C-alpha positions as CSV (number, residue, x, y, z in Angstrom):
1,M,0.0,0.0,0.0
2,E,1.4,3.4,-1.0
3,K,1.6,6.4,1.3
4,P,-1.1,8.9,0.3
5,S,0.1,12.2,-1.3
6,L,0.1,15.4,0.6
7,A,-2.7,16.8,-1.7
8,T,-4.9,13.8,-0.9
9,C,-4.4,14.4,2.9
10,R,-5.2,18.1,2.5
11,N,-8.4,17.3,0.5
12,E,-9.5,14.8,3.2
13,I,-8.8,17.3,6.0
14,D,-10.8,19.9,4.1
15,D,-13.7,17.5,3.7
16,I,-13.6,16.7,7.4
17,L,-13.5,20.4,8.4
18,K,-16.4,21.2,6.1
19,A,-18.4,18.4,7.5
20,S,-17.8,19.5,11.1
21,L,-18.8,23.1,10.2
22,F,-22.0,21.7,8.7
23,V,-22.7,19.8,11.8
24,L,-22.0,22.8,14.1
25,Y,-23.6,25.5,12.0
26,Q,-27.3,24.8,12.7
27,P,-27.1,24.4,16.5
28,M,-25.1,27.6,16.6
29,Q,-27.7,29.4,14.4
30,N,-30.5,28.2,16.7
31,A,-28.6,29.4,19.8
32,F,-28.1,32.9,18.4
33,K,-31.7,33.2,17.4
34,M,-32.9,32.0,20.8
35,R,-30.5,34.5,22.5
36,K,-31.9,37.4,20.5
37,R,-35.5,36.3,21.3
38,V,-34.7,36.1,25.0
39,E,-33.2,39.6,24.9
40,K,-36.3,40.9,23.2
41,V,-38.7,39.3,25.7
42,K,-36.6,40.5,28.6
43,H,-36.8,44.1,27.2
44,V,-40.6,43.9,26.8
45,A,-41.0,42.3,30.3
46,V,-39.1,45.2,31.9
47,K,-41.3,47.8,30.2
48,S,-44.6,46.1,31.2
49,L,-43.3,45.7,34.8
50,D,-42.4,49.5,34.9
51,M,-45.9,50.3,33.6
52,Q,-47.5,48.2,36.3
53,L,-45.5,49.7,39.1
54,A,-46.2,53.2,37.9
55,I,-49.9,52.8,38.5
C-alpha cells in the first residue's frame, strides 16, 4: 500500500472540516436566534413591569 500524497491528505482534511462546520452551524444558528429572542422578551417584560409599578 502506498503512502497517500500530501494533496490527498489536504483534501481529506478539508472535507472533514467542512463536514464539522456543517454539523455545528445549525445548532449555533439556533442558539443565536434564541439568544436574540430572550433579549427581546426581557426588554418587553421590563417595560410592562415598569408600567404596572407606575400605576
